[in-house]
FIMARDO-369778 format. One line per 5 residues: for each residue z, y, x of C-alpha. Coordinates in nm, 3 decimals. Layout:
N
Z,Y,X ~ ...
% end
This chain:
93
0.829,2.115,-0.577 ~ 0.883,1.937,-0.896 ~ 1.097,1.621,-0.886 ~ 0.859,1.314,-0.827 ~ 0.876,1.016,-1.042
0.835,0.657,-1.010 ~ 0.547,0.679,-1.209 ~ 0.374,0.934,-0.954 ~ 0.507,0.744,-0.679 ~ 0.326,0.442,-0.810
0.021,0.626,-0.914 ~ -0.034,0.729,-0.523 ~ 0.017,0.350,-0.437 ~ -0.289,0.249,-0.659 ~ -0.499,0.519,-0.570
-0.427,0.490,-0.220 ~ -0.332,0.858,-0.217 ~ -0.036,0.783,0.094 ~ 0.013,0.745,0.467 ~ 0.234,0.525,0.643
0.452,0.683,0.936 ~ 0.447,0.531,1.266 ~ 0.815,0.430,1.214 ~ 0.751,0.283,0.884 ~ 0.471,0.075,1.040
0.675,-0.048,1.321 ~ 0.930,-0.142,1.014 ~ 0.706,-0.314,0.876 ~ 0.590,-0.525,1.161 ~ 0.978,-0.581,1.290
1.037,-0.755,0.965 ~ 0.682,-0.931,0.933 ~ 0.591,-0.728,0.622 ~ 0.212,-0.631,0.558 ~ 0.084,-0.323,0.350
0.028,-0.556,0.043 ~ 0.436,-0.611,0.109 ~ 0.513,-0.225,0.062 ~ 0.297,-0.173,-0.184 ~ 0.468,-0.431,-0.394
0.795,-0.280,-0.326 ~ 0.680,0.029,-0.455 ~ 0.487,-0.106,-0.773 ~ 0.749,-0.338,-0.894 ~ 1.069,-0.099,-0.804
1.275,0.171,-0.926 ~ 1.387,0.489,-0.757 ~ 1.753,0.360,-0.671 ~ 1.853,0.700,-0.500 ~ 1.752,1.022,-0.405
1.855,1.256,-0.081 ~ 1.807,1.598,-0.008 ~ 1.737,1.676,0.378 ~ 2.048,1.930,0.453 ~ 1.774,2.116,0.715
1.438,2.124,0.567 ~ 1.551,2.100,0.169 ~ 1.302,1.826,0.126 ~ 1.376,1.541,-0.130 ~ 1.330,1.184,-0.017
1.347,0.896,-0.302 ~ 1.479,0.550,-0.200 ~ 1.239,0.282,-0.398 ~ 1.454,-0.059,-0.424 ~ 1.191,-0.340,-0.506
1.032,-0.697,-0.397 ~ 0.824,-0.801,-0.136 ~ 0.504,-1.059,-0.223 ~ 0.757,-1.302,-0.140 ~ 1.019,-1.204,-0.380
1.267,-1.066,-0.119 ~ 1.450,-0.744,-0.201 ~ 1.386,-0.440,-0.012 ~ 1.364,-0.084,0.015 ~ 1.112,0.185,0.118
1.200,0.549,0.185 ~ 0.933,0.798,0.069 ~ 0.876,1.194,-0.025 ~ 0.610,1.355,-0.152 ~ 0.427,1.579,0.121
0.304,1.945,0.079 ~ -0.039,1.812,-0.022 ~ 0.096,1.565,-0.287 ~ 0.022,1.304,-0.082 ~ 0.325,1.054,-0.069
0.471,0.991,0.253 ~ 0.631,0.645,0.316 ~ 0.891,0.702,0.611 ~ 1.042,0.387,0.658 ~ 1.077,0.018,0.481
1.321,-0.247,0.522 ~ 1.429,-0.576,0.410 ~ 1.840,-0.582,0.192
% end
């Protein structure tokens, strides 16, 4: 799979072509964040780091941006086999 760019990640968010894992949903809830905060983090953010899973060889991107309240946060995302964005986790910094 080709490297995904911040513009592709944002396109997935804007077109609602993404899924949120149960873990990411729990992390959002733990930090009192909503799905709108998650979207804000990605739409205002930049890719801070890319990581490759040693076992699966999948690439994850860490997107650092701001919540609706202006708090700095990160979302860890990957592009699934179908091209849909998968949000793996989210946390405040």
